[in-house]
C-alpha positions as CSV (number, residue, x, y, z in Angstrom):
1,M,183.7,-64.0,-126.9
2,P,181.2,-65.9,-124.7
3,I,180.1,-64.7,-121.3
4,D,181.5,-66.8,-118.4
5,N,179.0,-65.6,-115.8
6,T,175.6,-66.6,-117.3
7,T,173.5,-65.0,-114.5
8,V,174.5,-61.4,-114.6
9,V,173.2,-60.2,-117.9
10,P,169.8,-61.9,-117.9
11,I,169.0,-60.6,-114.4
12,I,170.1,-57.1,-115.3
13,Y,168.3,-57.2,-118.6
14,A,165.0,-58.4,-117.0
15,A,165.2,-55.9,-114.2
16,R,165.8,-53.0,-116.6
17,L,163.1,-54.0,-119.0
18,L,160.5,-54.3,-116.3
19,D,161.6,-51.0,-114.8
20,V,160.9,-49.2,-118.0
21,Y,157.7,-51.3,-118.6
22,R,156.2,-50.4,-115.2
23,K,156.8,-46.7,-115.8
24,R,154.9,-46.5,-119.1
25,R,151.5,-48.0,-118.4
26,V,148.0,-46.5,-117.8
27,F,145.3,-49.1,-117.9
28,T,147.6,-51.8,-116.5
29,D,148.2,-49.7,-113.4
30,R,144.4,-49.4,-112.8
31,V,144.0,-53.0,-111.8
32,D,143.8,-55.2,-108.7
33,R,147.0,-57.1,-108.2
34,Q,146.2,-58.8,-104.9
35,W,146.6,-62.3,-106.4
36,Q,150.0,-61.5,-107.8
37,G,152.5,-64.2,-107.0
38,Q,150.1,-67.1,-106.4
39,L,151.5,-68.9,-109.4
40,A,154.9,-69.2,-107.9
41,N,154.5,-73.0,-107.6
42,G,153.5,-73.5,-111.2
43,G,150.3,-73.5,-113.2
44,D,148.7,-70.7,-115.2
45,T,145.3,-70.2,-113.5
46,V,144.4,-68.5,-110.3
47,R,141.0,-68.8,-108.5
48,L,139.9,-65.3,-107.6
49,N,138.5,-65.5,-104.1
50,I,137.7,-62.7,-101.6
51,A,136.5,-62.9,-98.0
52,A,132.7,-63.2,-97.7
53,T,130.6,-60.8,-95.6
54,G,127.4,-61.2,-93.7
55,S,128.2,-61.7,-90.0
56,V,127.0,-58.2,-88.9
57,A,123.7,-58.5,-87.0
58,D,121.6,-56.6,-84.3
59,Y,122.3,-57.4,-80.7
60,E,120.4,-57.0,-77.5
61,V,121.6,-57.3,-73.9
62,G,121.4,-60.9,-72.9
63,G,120.9,-62.0,-76.4
64,T,122.6,-64.8,-78.3
65,V,125.4,-64.2,-80.8
66,T,125.1,-66.3,-84.0
67,Y,128.4,-67.1,-85.6
68,R,128.9,-67.4,-89.3
69,D,131.6,-69.7,-90.7
70,A,134.4,-67.8,-92.3
71,D,133.9,-68.2,-96.1
72,V,135.0,-66.8,-99.4
73,V,133.3,-65.5,-102.5
74,H,134.5,-67.0,-105.7
75,L,134.8,-64.2,-108.4
76,G,135.9,-66.5,-111.2
77,D,139.2,-67.8,-112.5
78,L,142.0,-65.8,-114.2
79,T,144.2,-67.7,-116.7
80,L,147.4,-66.2,-118.0
81,T,146.5,-66.5,-121.7
82,K,148.8,-63.8,-123.0
83,Q,152.4,-64.4,-123.8
84,K,155.2,-62.0,-124.9
85,S,158.8,-62.8,-125.6
86,F,161.7,-60.5,-125.6
87,A,165.1,-61.3,-127.1
88,V,168.3,-59.4,-127.9
89,Q,171.4,-60.7,-129.8
90,L,174.8,-59.2,-128.8
91,D,177.5,-59.8,-131.4
92,D,180.3,-58.3,-129.2
93,I,179.5,-58.6,-125.5
94,P,182.6,-56.8,-124.2
95,A,181.9,-53.8,-126.4
96,I,178.2,-53.7,-125.5
97,Q,178.9,-54.0,-121.8
98,A,181.5,-51.2,-122.0
99,N,178.9,-49.0,-123.8
100,V,176.1,-48.9,-121.3
101,G,174.1,-46.4,-123.4
102,V,173.6,-49.0,-126.2
103,L,172.4,-51.7,-123.9
104,D,170.1,-49.3,-122.0
105,A,168.6,-48.0,-125.2
106,A,167.9,-51.5,-126.5
107,V,166.3,-52.5,-123.2
108,E,164.2,-49.3,-123.0
109,E,162.8,-49.9,-126.5
110,D,161.8,-53.4,-125.5
111,G,160.2,-52.1,-122.3
112,I,158.3,-49.4,-124.1
113,A,157.0,-51.8,-126.7
114,L,156.0,-54.3,-124.0
115,A,154.1,-51.7,-122.0
116,Q,152.2,-50.5,-125.1
117,Q,151.1,-54.0,-126.1
118,V,150.1,-55.1,-122.6
119,D,148.3,-51.8,-121.9
120,A,146.4,-52.2,-125.2
121,D,145.4,-55.7,-124.2
122,T,144.2,-54.5,-120.8
123,R,142.3,-51.7,-122.3
124,A,140.6,-54.1,-124.8
125,V,139.4,-56.3,-121.9
126,M,138.1,-53.3,-119.9
127,D,136.4,-52.0,-123.0
128,A,134.6,-55.3,-123.7
129,N,133.5,-55.8,-120.1
130,A,132.9,-52.3,-118.6
131,T,129.3,-51.3,-117.7
132,P,128.2,-48.7,-120.4
133,G,127.5,-45.3,-119.0
134,P,125.5,-42.4,-120.5
135,A,127.1,-40.3,-123.3
136,I,128.8,-37.1,-122.3
137,A,129.1,-33.9,-124.3
138,I,131.7,-31.2,-123.7
139,D,132.3,-27.9,-125.6
140,Y,136.0,-27.3,-126.2
141,A,135.4,-23.5,-126.2
142,A,133.4,-23.4,-123.0
143,E,134.8,-22.6,-119.6
144,I,136.0,-25.7,-117.8
145,T,134.2,-26.4,-114.6
146,A,133.7,-29.5,-112.4
147,D,130.1,-29.5,-113.7
148,N,130.8,-29.5,-117.4
149,F,133.5,-32.1,-116.9
150,R,130.7,-34.1,-115.1
151,V,132.6,-34.6,-111.9
152,P,129.5,-34.7,-109.6
153,Y,127.8,-36.8,-112.2
154,L,130.6,-39.4,-112.3
155,H,130.6,-39.6,-108.6
156,R,126.8,-40.2,-108.6
157,L,127.2,-43.1,-111.0
158,M,129.9,-44.6,-108.9
159,D,127.9,-44.1,-105.7
160,V,124.9,-45.9,-107.2
161,A,127.2,-48.8,-108.1
162,R,128.4,-48.8,-104.4
163,L,131.9,-48.1,-105.4
164,P,134.2,-47.2,-102.5
165,R,135.0,-43.5,-102.4
166,D,138.7,-44.1,-102.0
167,G,140.8,-44.6,-105.1
168,R,138.3,-43.4,-107.7
169,W,139.8,-42.5,-111.1
170,V,139.0,-41.4,-114.6
171,I,141.0,-42.2,-117.8
172,I,140.4,-39.7,-120.5
173,G,141.6,-39.1,-124.0
174,P,144.2,-36.6,-125.2
175,Y,141.7,-34.0,-126.4
176,T,139.9,-33.7,-123.0
177,A,143.3,-34.0,-121.3
178,E,144.5,-31.0,-123.3
179,M,141.5,-29.0,-122.0
180,L,142.1,-30.1,-118.4
181,M,145.9,-29.4,-118.5
182,R,145.4,-26.0,-120.2
183,Y,142.9,-24.9,-117.6
184,S,145.0,-26.2,-114.8
185,L,148.0,-24.2,-115.9
186,Q,145.8,-21.1,-115.5
187,N,143.8,-22.0,-112.4
188,A,145.8,-24.8,-110.6
189,I,142.8,-27.1,-110.4
190,L,144.9,-30.3,-110.5
191,N,146.5,-31.2,-107.2
192,A,149.7,-32.4,-108.8
193,P,152.4,-31.0,-111.0
194,V,151.4,-31.2,-114.7
195,N,154.7,-32.8,-115.5
196,N,153.5,-35.9,-113.7
197,A,151.7,-36.7,-117.0
198,L,155.1,-38.0,-118.1
199,R,154.8,-40.9,-115.6
200,N,152.1,-43.4,-116.5
201,G,149.7,-40.8,-117.8
202,V,148.7,-39.3,-114.4
203,L,147.5,-35.7,-114.7
204,G,146.6,-35.2,-111.0
205,T,143.6,-35.2,-108.7
206,W,140.6,-33.0,-109.1
207,G,137.2,-33.2,-107.5
208,G,138.0,-36.4,-105.5
209,L,139.1,-38.2,-108.7
210,T,142.6,-39.0,-110.1
211,W,142.7,-38.2,-113.8
212,Y,144.8,-40.1,-116.3
213,V,145.4,-39.6,-120.0
214,A,145.5,-42.5,-122.5
215,S,146.5,-42.6,-126.2
216,A,144.2,-41.6,-129.0
217,D,144.0,-45.0,-130.6
218,D,140.2,-45.1,-130.6
219,S,139.4,-41.3,-130.9
220,V,137.0,-40.5,-133.8
221,V,137.7,-37.1,-135.4
222,T,135.0,-35.6,-137.6
223,P,136.4,-32.6,-139.7
224,G,134.5,-29.4,-140.3
225,A,133.3,-28.1,-143.6
226,S,136.7,-26.6,-144.4
227,A,140.2,-26.9,-143.1
228,A,139.7,-23.8,-140.9
229,D,136.5,-25.0,-139.3
230,P,136.4,-26.7,-135.9
231,V,136.2,-30.4,-135.7
232,S,134.4,-32.7,-133.3
233,V,136.0,-35.6,-131.5
234,V,134.6,-38.7,-129.8
235,E,136.7,-40.2,-127.0
236,E,136.1,-42.9,-124.6
237,W,136.3,-42.3,-120.9
238,F,136.8,-45.1,-118.3
239,Y,136.0,-44.5,-114.7
240,G,135.9,-46.6,-111.5
241,N,138.5,-48.0,-109.2
242,D,141.2,-50.6,-109.2
243,S,139.0,-53.3,-107.6
244,A,137.1,-53.9,-110.8
245,T,139.9,-55.6,-112.8
246,A,142.2,-58.4,-111.8
247,F,145.7,-58.6,-113.4
248,I,148.5,-61.2,-112.9
249,D,151.8,-61.3,-114.7
250,Q,155.0,-63.3,-114.5
251,I,158.4,-63.4,-116.0
252,R,158.4,-67.1,-116.8
253,R,162.0,-67.4,-117.9
254,V,165.1,-65.3,-118.7
255,E,168.0,-67.2,-120.2
256,Q,171.2,-66.6,-122.0
257,L,172.4,-68.8,-124.9
258,R,175.1,-69.0,-127.4
259,R,173.9,-68.8,-131.0
260,E,174.7,-71.8,-133.2
261,T,174.7,-70.1,-136.6
262,T,176.7,-67.0,-135.7
263,F,179.4,-65.7,-133.3
264,A,177.0,-64.1,-130.9
265,D,175.5,-64.4,-127.5
266,A,171.8,-63.8,-126.9
267,V,169.5,-63.1,-124.1
268,R,165.8,-63.9,-124.3
269,G,162.8,-64.1,-121.9
270,L,159.2,-65.1,-121.7
271,Y,156.6,-62.9,-120.1
272,T,153.0,-64.0,-119.5
273,Y,149.9,-62.2,-118.1
274,G,146.2,-62.4,-117.8
275,V,143.4,-59.7,-117.3
276,K,139.8,-60.2,-116.1
277,V,137.1,-57.7,-115.2
278,H,135.5,-59.5,-112.3
279,R,133.4,-56.7,-111.0
280,P,132.0,-54.9,-114.1
281,E,129.7,-52.8,-111.9
282,R,132.9,-51.1,-110.6
283,L,134.2,-50.2,-114.1
284,R,132.2,-47.9,-116.4
285,K,132.8,-46.3,-119.8
286,S,131.2,-43.4,-121.6
287,A,131.5,-42.0,-125.1
288,V,132.5,-38.3,-124.8
289,T,131.9,-35.9,-127.7
290,I,134.0,-32.8,-127.7
291,S,132.7,-30.1,-130.0
292,N,134.3,-26.9,-131.4
293,V,137.8,-28.4,-131.3
294,P,140.2,-26.1,-133.3
295,A,141.2,-27.6,-136.6
C-alpha cells in the first residue's frame, strides 16, 4: 500500500536519524561549526573567514586616532568532500507505522553507523593535521594525580600555543579513561556524573579540562611474557579546543519513492560533510604509553 502523504515519513526519518547521530559522536563534537548553514543557497565549498585584529594602539591625550579598515583573515576553503547515503525499504508501511519500535530500531542503527563513520573520518583528519606533542608515560598501578596525568603540562603546551583558556579538552583512550573513572569513583575528581560517559563520550571536567573517551581503534597492546603478566598499551591523546577544526555538514536530500521491482515503499537520503584543521597550533596529539596494565 503506497503512502499518500509523501512528506511525513522522510521528515520524521531524517529527524530521528540525526537525533541519534548527534548523540553518539566524540571527535565530531569537538569542532568549530560557525560556518554551518552557509551552503543554503547551493555549492559545496565555504571560504573560512574570521575577523582580522590589529586596531589596538597606544593613545595620548590630544593625540590622533588611526583607523584600520575592517577586514577578514582567510583561513582556507572547506569543501564538503564526504558523502553518505541512508536508505530503508518498507514492505508493509501500515504495519511498520503501527509498530513504532521497529522503525525506531532501524533508524537508530542507521544513526549509530553514520556517527561512527563520520567520527572516524573527523578523527583521521585531526590525526593527520594535529601538531605532534611530546610522548607521555603513565603507570597503570600508580596513584592517579593531576601531575601524572600531565594536567599542568597539557595546559602549558596550550598556553604556549596561545590557546584560549576557555573550552580546553582532552580526548583519551579507553585504558586511561578506565583509570580516570575508577579513581573518580573513589575520590570524586571529575566534576560530572560518571554516567555522562554514555553521552558523546564525555567523562567530566578535571583540572580546567573537559575529558572525553574515544574508541580503541588505534590502541597498540603489547602482551607480557605470559598470560598473567601485565601488558603495555599505547594510546593517542588529542587536546586543544574546538576552534582548531572546522566542520560543515548538510542533509542534501530526503525523499520517498515507490520501488519498481517489488511492492514496497522506500525512504532514502544523502548526507554530505567536510572537515578541515585550519588552526593546527590549537590541536595537539601525543602518544601515551600505559605500563603495568593487568592482563
